[in-house]
PyMOL Python script that loads the backbone (N, CA, C, O; Angstrom):
from pymol import cmd

cmd.read_pdbstr("""\
ATOM      1  N   UNK A   1      18.170  -5.564 -12.840  1.00  0.00           N
ATOM      2  CA  UNK A   1      16.789  -5.914 -12.319  1.00  0.00           C
ATOM      3  C   UNK A   1      17.136  -7.228 -11.545  1.00  0.00           C
ATOM      4  O   UNK A   1      17.933  -8.020 -12.048  1.00  0.00           O
ATOM      5  N   UNK A   2      16.575  -7.470 -10.370  1.00  0.00           N
ATOM      6  CA  UNK A   2      16.960  -8.790  -9.707  1.00  0.00           C
ATOM      7  C   UNK A   2      15.505  -9.459  -9.545  1.00  0.00           C
ATOM      8  O   UNK A   2      14.417  -8.914  -9.731  1.00  0.00           O
ATOM      9  N   UNK A   3      15.759 -10.728  -9.168  1.00  0.00           N
ATOM     10  CA  UNK A   3      14.621 -11.679  -9.496  1.00  0.00           C
ATOM     11  C   UNK A   3      13.838 -11.546  -8.004  1.00  0.00           C
ATOM     12  O   UNK A   3      14.294 -11.264  -6.896  1.00  0.00           O
ATOM     13  N   UNK A   4      12.675 -11.817  -8.378  1.00  0.00           N
ATOM     14  CA  UNK A   4      11.717 -11.706  -6.978  1.00  0.00           C
ATOM     15  C   UNK A   4      10.859 -12.971  -6.955  1.00  0.00           C
ATOM     16  O   UNK A   4      10.845 -13.891  -7.773  1.00  0.00           O
ATOM     17  N   UNK A   5      10.105 -12.803  -5.773  1.00  0.00           N
ATOM     18  CA  UNK A   5       9.025 -13.822  -5.471  1.00  0.00           C
ATOM     19  C   UNK A   5       7.839 -13.268  -6.287  1.00  0.00           C
ATOM     20  O   UNK A   5       7.768 -12.062  -6.527  1.00  0.00           O
ATOM     21  N   UNK A   6       6.916 -14.136  -6.711  1.00  0.00           N
ATOM     22  CA  UNK A   6       5.689 -13.783  -7.300  1.00  0.00           C
ATOM     23  C   UNK A   6       4.844 -12.813  -6.599  1.00  0.00           C
ATOM     24  O   UNK A   6       4.003 -12.203  -7.260  1.00  0.00           O
ATOM     25  N   UNK A   7       4.988 -12.551  -5.081  1.00  0.00           N
ATOM     26  CA  UNK A   7       4.078 -11.637  -4.600  1.00  0.00           C
ATOM     27  C   UNK A   7       5.148 -10.118  -4.471  1.00  0.00           C
ATOM     28  O   UNK A   7       4.606  -9.124  -3.988  1.00  0.00           O
ATOM     29  N   UNK A   8       6.457 -10.023  -4.861  1.00  0.00           N
ATOM     30  CA  UNK A   8       7.123  -9.054  -4.835  1.00  0.00           C
ATOM     31  C   UNK A   8       7.569  -8.602  -6.114  1.00  0.00           C
ATOM     32  O   UNK A   8       8.088  -9.345  -6.947  1.00  0.00           O
ATOM     33  N   UNK A   9       7.309  -7.047  -6.307  1.00  0.00           N
ATOM     34  CA  UNK A   9       7.638  -6.575  -7.510  1.00  0.00           C
ATOM     35  C   UNK A   9       9.167  -6.781  -8.147  1.00  0.00           C
ATOM     36  O   UNK A   9      10.012  -7.079  -7.304  1.00  0.00           O
ATOM     37  N   UNK A  10       9.534  -6.686  -9.230  1.00  0.00           N
ATOM     38  CA  UNK A  10      10.883  -6.658  -9.249  1.00  0.00           C
ATOM     39  C   UNK A  10      11.749  -5.521  -8.939  1.00  0.00           C
ATOM     40  O   UNK A  10      11.301  -4.410  -9.223  1.00  0.00           O
ATOM     41  N   UNK A  11      13.019  -5.604  -8.356  1.00  0.00           N
ATOM     42  CA  UNK A  11      13.672  -4.490  -8.377  1.00  0.00           C
ATOM     43  C   UNK A  11      14.481  -3.953  -9.388  1.00  0.00           C
ATOM     44  O   UNK A  11      15.326  -4.692  -9.895  1.00  0.00           O
ATOM     45  N   UNK A  12      14.371  -2.817  -9.761  1.00  0.00           N
ATOM     46  CA  UNK A  12      15.154  -2.185 -10.834  1.00  0.00           C
ATOM     47  C   UNK A  12      16.434  -1.543 -10.474  1.00  0.00           C
ATOM     48  O   UNK A  12      17.346  -1.436 -11.294  1.00  0.00           O
ATOM     49  N   UNK A  13      16.505  -1.165  -9.408  1.00  0.00           N
ATOM     50  CA  UNK A  13      17.656  -0.324  -9.039  1.00  0.00           C
ATOM     51  C   UNK A  13      17.593   1.215  -9.088  1.00  0.00           C
ATOM     52  O   UNK A  13      18.493   1.925  -8.638  1.00  0.00           O
ATOM     53  N   UNK A  14      16.370   1.725  -9.717  1.00  0.00           N
ATOM     54  CA  UNK A  14      15.826   3.268 -10.009  1.00  0.00           C
ATOM     55  C   UNK A  14      14.794   3.319  -8.794  1.00  0.00           C
ATOM     56  O   UNK A  14      13.810   2.583  -8.741  1.00  0.00           O
ATOM     57  N   UNK A  15      15.095   4.192  -7.900  1.00  0.00           N
ATOM     58  CA  UNK A  15      13.999   4.573  -6.699  1.00  0.00           C
ATOM     59  C   UNK A  15      12.840   4.729  -7.546  1.00  0.00           C
ATOM     60  O   UNK A  15      11.944   3.886  -7.604  1.00  0.00           O
ATOM     61  N   UNK A  16      12.851   5.515  -8.026  1.00  0.00           N
ATOM     62  CA  UNK A  16      11.383   6.176  -8.744  1.00  0.00           C
ATOM     63  C   UNK A  16      10.396   4.898  -9.275  1.00  0.00           C
ATOM     64  O   UNK A  16       9.218   4.690  -8.985  1.00  0.00           O
ATOM     65  N   UNK A  17      11.231   4.176 -10.092  1.00  0.00           N
ATOM     66  CA  UNK A  17      10.677   2.946 -10.786  1.00  0.00           C
ATOM     67  C   UNK A  17      10.104   2.016  -9.767  1.00  0.00           C
ATOM     68  O   UNK A  17       8.956   1.574  -9.819  1.00  0.00           O
ATOM     69  N   UNK A  18      11.061   1.723  -8.748  1.00  0.00           N
ATOM     70  CA  UNK A  18      10.967   0.567  -7.811  1.00  0.00           C
ATOM     71  C   UNK A  18       9.961   1.237  -6.867  1.00  0.00           C
ATOM     72  O   UNK A  18       9.644   0.418  -6.003  1.00  0.00           O
ATOM     73  N   UNK A  19       9.366   2.357  -6.706  1.00  0.00           N
ATOM     74  CA  UNK A  19       8.724   2.827  -5.725  1.00  0.00           C
ATOM     75  C   UNK A  19       7.380   2.785  -6.482  1.00  0.00           C
ATOM     76  O   UNK A  19       6.401   2.378  -5.856  1.00  0.00           O
ATOM     77  N   UNK A  20       7.235   3.169  -7.783  1.00  0.00           N
ATOM     78  CA  UNK A  20       5.994   2.742  -8.415  1.00  0.00           C
ATOM     79  C   UNK A  20       5.559   1.453  -8.391  1.00  0.00           C
ATOM     80  O   UNK A  20       4.376   1.266  -8.106  1.00  0.00           O
ATOM     81  N   UNK A  21       6.251   0.539  -8.626  1.00  0.00           N
ATOM     82  CA  UNK A  21       6.106  -1.106  -8.890  1.00  0.00           C
ATOM     83  C   UNK A  21       5.652  -1.431  -7.493  1.00  0.00           C
ATOM     84  O   UNK A  21       4.722  -2.221  -7.333  1.00  0.00           O
ATOM     85  N   UNK A  22       6.170  -0.948  -6.622  1.00  0.00           N
ATOM     86  CA  UNK A  22       5.827  -1.590  -5.113  1.00  0.00           C
ATOM     87  C   UNK A  22       4.335  -1.064  -4.672  1.00  0.00           C
ATOM     88  O   UNK A  22       3.585  -1.550  -3.825  1.00  0.00           O
ATOM     89  N   UNK A  23       4.156  -0.004  -5.449  1.00  0.00           N
ATOM     90  CA  UNK A  23       2.461   0.560  -5.105  1.00  0.00           C
ATOM     91  C   UNK A  23       1.451  -0.236  -5.890  1.00  0.00           C
ATOM     92  O   UNK A  23       0.277  -0.287  -5.522  1.00  0.00           O
ATOM     93  N   UNK A  24       1.955  -0.952  -7.128  1.00  0.00           N
ATOM     94  CA  UNK A  24       1.206  -1.513  -7.831  1.00  0.00           C
ATOM     95  C   UNK A  24       0.549  -2.822  -7.390  1.00  0.00           C
ATOM     96  O   UNK A  24       1.252  -3.818  -7.220  1.00  0.00           O
ATOM     97  N   UNK A  25      -0.788  -2.858  -7.196  1.00  0.00           N
ATOM     98  CA  UNK A  25      -1.385  -4.176  -6.718  1.00  0.00           C
ATOM     99  C   UNK A  25      -2.275  -4.523  -7.871  1.00  0.00           C
ATOM    100  O   UNK A  25      -3.142  -3.741  -8.263  1.00  0.00           O
ATOM    101  N   UNK A  26      -2.059  -5.720  -8.428  1.00  0.00           N
ATOM    102  CA  UNK A  26      -2.954  -6.144  -9.483  1.00  0.00           C
ATOM    103  C   UNK A  26      -3.925  -7.160  -9.176  1.00  0.00           C
ATOM    104  O   UNK A  26      -4.457  -7.808 -10.077  1.00  0.00           O
ATOM    105  N   UNK A  27      -4.207  -7.353  -7.869  1.00  0.00           N
ATOM    106  CA  UNK A  27      -5.081  -8.178  -7.339  1.00  0.00           C
ATOM    107  C   UNK A  27      -6.563  -7.689  -7.624  1.00  0.00           C
ATOM    108  O   UNK A  27      -6.864  -6.522  -7.875  1.00  0.00           O
ATOM    109  N   UNK A  28      -7.410  -8.717  -7.551  1.00  0.00           N
ATOM    110  CA  UNK A  28      -8.825  -8.008  -7.915  1.00  0.00           C
ATOM    111  C   UNK A  28      -9.205  -8.143  -9.201  1.00  0.00           C
ATOM    112  O   UNK A  28      -8.407  -8.673  -9.974  1.00  0.00           O
ATOM    113  N   UNK A  29     -10.547  -7.675  -9.705  1.00  0.00           N
ATOM    114  CA  UNK A  29     -10.659  -7.422 -11.245  1.00  0.00           C
ATOM    115  C   UNK A  29      -9.849  -6.829 -11.954  1.00  0.00           C
ATOM    116  O   UNK A  29      -9.109  -6.005 -11.417  1.00  0.00           O
ATOM    117  N   UNK A  30      -9.772  -7.040 -13.147  1.00  0.00           N
ATOM    118  CA  UNK A  30      -8.769  -6.415 -14.140  1.00  0.00           C
ATOM    119  C   UNK A  30      -9.270  -5.033 -14.450  1.00  0.00           C
ATOM    120  O   UNK A  30      -8.519  -4.073 -14.625  1.00  0.00           O
ATOM    121  N   UNK A  31     -10.557  -4.987 -14.508  1.00  0.00           N
ATOM    122  CA  UNK A  31     -11.011  -3.571 -14.822  1.00  0.00           C
ATOM    123  C   UNK A  31     -10.741  -2.529 -13.662  1.00  0.00           C
ATOM    124  O   UNK A  31     -11.097  -1.390 -13.965  1.00  0.00           O
ATOM    125  N   UNK A  32     -10.226  -2.658 -12.484  1.00  0.00           N
ATOM    126  CA  UNK A  32     -10.035  -1.824 -11.607  1.00  0.00           C
ATOM    127  C   UNK A  32      -8.464  -1.313 -11.709  1.00  0.00           C
ATOM    128  O   UNK A  32      -8.059  -0.379 -11.017  1.00  0.00           O
ATOM    129  N   UNK A  33      -7.679  -1.975 -12.584  1.00  0.00           N
ATOM    130  CA  UNK A  33      -6.082  -1.706 -12.619  1.00  0.00           C
ATOM    131  C   UNK A  33      -5.824  -0.638 -13.575  1.00  0.00           C
ATOM    132  O   UNK A  33      -4.645  -0.330 -13.753  1.00  0.00           O
ATOM    133  N   UNK A  34      -6.823   0.038 -14.284  1.00  0.00           N
ATOM    134  CA  UNK A  34      -6.279   1.286 -15.286  1.00  0.00           C
ATOM    135  C   UNK A  34      -5.593   2.393 -14.665  1.00  0.00           C
ATOM    136  O   UNK A  34      -4.554   2.901 -15.087  1.00  0.00           O
ATOM    137  N   UNK A  35      -6.246   2.740 -13.623  1.00  0.00           N
ATOM    138  CA  UNK A  35      -5.513   4.204 -13.151  1.00  0.00           C
ATOM    139  C   UNK A  35      -3.968   3.628 -12.549  1.00  0.00           C
ATOM    140  O   UNK A  35      -2.959   4.263 -12.856  1.00  0.00           O
ATOM    141  N   UNK A  36      -3.871   2.483 -11.744  1.00  0.00           N
ATOM    142  CA  UNK A  36      -2.516   1.928 -11.134  1.00  0.00           C
ATOM    143  C   UNK A  36      -1.604   1.754 -12.305  1.00  0.00           C
ATOM    144  O   UNK A  36      -0.428   2.070 -12.122  1.00  0.00           O
ATOM    145  N   UNK A  37      -1.973   1.284 -13.525  1.00  0.00           N
ATOM    146  CA  UNK A  37      -1.177   1.023 -14.598  1.00  0.00           C
ATOM    147  C   UNK A  37      -0.656   2.196 -15.206  1.00  0.00           C
ATOM    148  O   UNK A  37       0.487   2.286 -15.654  1.00  0.00           O
ATOM    149  N   UNK A  38      -1.676   3.260 -15.215  1.00  0.00           N
ATOM    150  CA  UNK A  38      -1.494   4.658 -15.832  1.00  0.00           C
ATOM    151  C   UNK A  38      -0.339   5.426 -14.914  1.00  0.00           C
ATOM    152  O   UNK A  38       0.548   6.111 -15.424  1.00  0.00           O
ATOM    153  N   UNK A  39      -0.459   5.242 -13.699  1.00  0.00           N
ATOM    154  CA  UNK A  39       0.384   5.746 -12.992  1.00  0.00           C
ATOM    155  C   UNK A  39       1.897   5.393 -13.121  1.00  0.00           C
ATOM    156  O   UNK A  39       2.818   6.207 -13.055  1.00  0.00           O
ATOM    157  N   UNK A  40       2.021   3.852 -13.345  1.00  0.00           N
ATOM    158  CA  UNK A  40       3.334   3.129 -13.288  1.00  0.00           C
ATOM    159  C   UNK A  40       3.755   3.672 -14.629  1.00  0.00           C
ATOM    160  O   UNK A  40       4.853   4.222 -14.712  1.00  0.00           O
ATOM    161  N   UNK A  41       2.951   3.562 -15.720  1.00  0.00           N
ATOM    162  CA  UNK A  41       3.535   4.069 -17.090  1.00  0.00           C
ATOM    163  C   UNK A  41       3.842   5.558 -17.166  1.00  0.00           C
ATOM    164  O   UNK A  41       4.590   6.003 -18.036  1.00  0.00           O
ATOM    165  N   UNK A  42       3.320   6.244 -16.342  1.00  0.00           N
ATOM    166  CA  UNK A  42       3.710   7.828 -16.191  1.00  0.00           C
ATOM    167  C   UNK A  42       5.084   8.052 -15.614  1.00  0.00           C
ATOM    168  O   UNK A  42       5.893   8.855 -16.078  1.00  0.00           O
ATOM    169  N   UNK A  43       5.300   7.228 -14.497  1.00  0.00           N
ATOM    170  CA  UNK A  43       6.611   7.165 -13.928  1.00  0.00           C
ATOM    171  C   UNK A  43       7.563   6.710 -14.921  1.00  0.00           C
ATOM    172  O   UNK A  43       8.557   7.393 -15.168  1.00  0.00           O
ATOM    173  N   UNK A  44       7.333   5.580 -15.526  1.00  0.00           N
ATOM    174  CA  UNK A  44       8.450   5.025 -16.647  1.00  0.00           C
ATOM    175  C   UNK A  44       8.692   6.023 -17.811  1.00  0.00           C
ATOM    176  O   UNK A  44       9.819   6.205 -18.271  1.00  0.00           O
ATOM    177  N   UNK A  45       7.615   6.645 -18.257  1.00  0.00           N
ATOM    178  CA  UNK A  45       8.052   7.702 -19.244  1.00  0.00           C
ATOM    179  C   UNK A  45       8.763   8.882 -18.818  1.00  0.00           C
ATOM    180  O   UNK A  45       9.460   9.539 -19.591  1.00  0.00           O
ATOM    181  N   UNK A  46       8.581   9.190 -17.465  1.00  0.00           N
ATOM    182  CA  UNK A  46       9.129  10.470 -16.868  1.00  0.00           C
ATOM    183  C   UNK A  46      10.835   9.862 -16.577  1.00  0.00           C
ATOM    184  O   UNK A  46      11.716  10.713 -16.704  1.00  0.00           O
ATOM    185  N   UNK A  47      11.191   8.685 -16.267  1.00  0.00           N
ATOM    186  CA  UNK A  47      12.307   8.444 -16.065  1.00  0.00           C
ATOM    187  C   UNK A  47      13.005   7.986 -17.404  1.00  0.00           C
ATOM    188  O   UNK A  47      14.224   8.127 -17.506  1.00  0.00           O
ATOM    189  N   UNK A  48      12.300   7.468 -18.388  1.00  0.00           N
ATOM    190  CA  UNK A  48      12.975   7.007 -19.643  1.00  0.00           C
ATOM    191  C   UNK A  48      13.039   8.278 -20.829  1.00  0.00           C
ATOM    192  O   UNK A  48      13.769   8.287 -21.820  1.00  0.00           O
ATOM    193  N   UNK A  49      12.173   9.209 -20.465  1.00  0.00           N
ATOM    194  CA  UNK A  49      12.150  10.287 -21.570  1.00  0.00           C
ATOM    195  C   UNK A  49      12.023  11.627 -20.805  1.00  0.00           C
ATOM    196  O   UNK A  49      11.043  12.362 -20.923  1.00  0.00           O
ATOM    197  N   UNK A  50      13.154  11.905 -19.963  1.00  0.00           N
ATOM    198  CA  UNK A  50      12.831  12.990 -19.140  1.00  0.00           C
ATOM    199  C   UNK A  50      12.768  14.310 -20.069  1.00  0.00           C
ATOM    200  O   UNK A  50      13.284  14.318 -21.187  1.00  0.00           O
ATOM    201  N   UNK A  51      12.037  15.526 -19.472  1.00  0.00           N
ATOM    202  CA  UNK A  51      11.849  16.865 -20.447  1.00  0.00           C
ATOM    203  C   UNK A  51      13.095  17.580 -20.442  1.00  0.00           C
ATOM    204  O   UNK A  51      13.638  17.887 -19.381  1.00  0.00           O
ATOM    205  N   UNK A  52      13.671  17.915 -21.777  1.00  0.00           N
ATOM    206  CA  UNK A  52      14.882  18.602 -22.000  1.00  0.00           C
ATOM    207  C   UNK A  52      14.493  19.908 -21.381  1.00  0.00           C
ATOM    208  O   UNK A  52      13.368  20.403 -21.316  1.00  0.00           O
ATOM    209  N   UNK A  53      15.838  20.459 -20.859  1.00  0.00           N
ATOM    210  CA  UNK A  53      15.722  21.828 -20.231  1.00  0.00           C
ATOM    211  C   UNK A  53      15.723  22.788 -21.237  1.00  0.00           C
ATOM    212  O   UNK A  53      16.133  22.556 -22.374  1.00  0.00           O
ATOM    213  N   UNK A  54      15.283  23.854 -20.866  1.00  0.00           N
ATOM    214  CA  UNK A  54      15.221  24.952 -21.968  1.00  0.00           C
ATOM    215  C   UNK A  54      16.443  25.263 -22.473  1.00  0.00           C
ATOM    216  O   UNK A  54      16.479  25.585 -23.660  1.00  0.00           O
ATOM    217  N   UNK A  55      17.544  25.240 -21.792  1.00  0.00           N
ATOM    218  CA  UNK A  55      18.791  25.638 -22.290  1.00  0.00           C
ATOM    219  C   UNK A  55      19.372  24.691 -23.213  1.00  0.00           C
ATOM    220  O   UNK A  55      20.401  24.998 -23.815  1.00  0.00           O
ATOM    221  N   UNK A  56      18.741  23.415 -23.409  1.00  0.00           N
ATOM    222  CA  UNK A  56      19.018  22.357 -24.307  1.00  0.00           C
ATOM    223  C   UNK A  56      18.668  22.507 -25.513  1.00  0.00           C
ATOM    224  O   UNK A  56      19.276  21.895 -26.390  1.00  0.00           O
ATOM    225  N   UNK A  57      17.606  23.361 -25.821  1.00  0.00           N
ATOM    226  CA  UNK A  57      16.675  23.526 -27.099  1.00  0.00           C
ATOM    227  C   UNK A  57      17.356  24.288 -28.145  1.00  0.00           C
ATOM    228  O   UNK A  57      16.786  24.517 -29.212  1.00  0.00           O
TER     229      UNK A  57
END
""", "prot")
cmd.dss("prot")
cmd.show_as("cartoon", "prot")
cmd.util.cbc("prot")
cmd.orient("prot")
């Protein structure tokens, strides 16, 4: 992960995570961020815990 300024998301080097973080906008009321945070969480889960292929079971 590389350093970033306060107005830019961190760069992880993983395209899907970097894209999800770049779309994340936490300005405005906190209550409006739930769906955005859920989407970033989903991307992180997909990257960190990919589904196993049927042949691996």
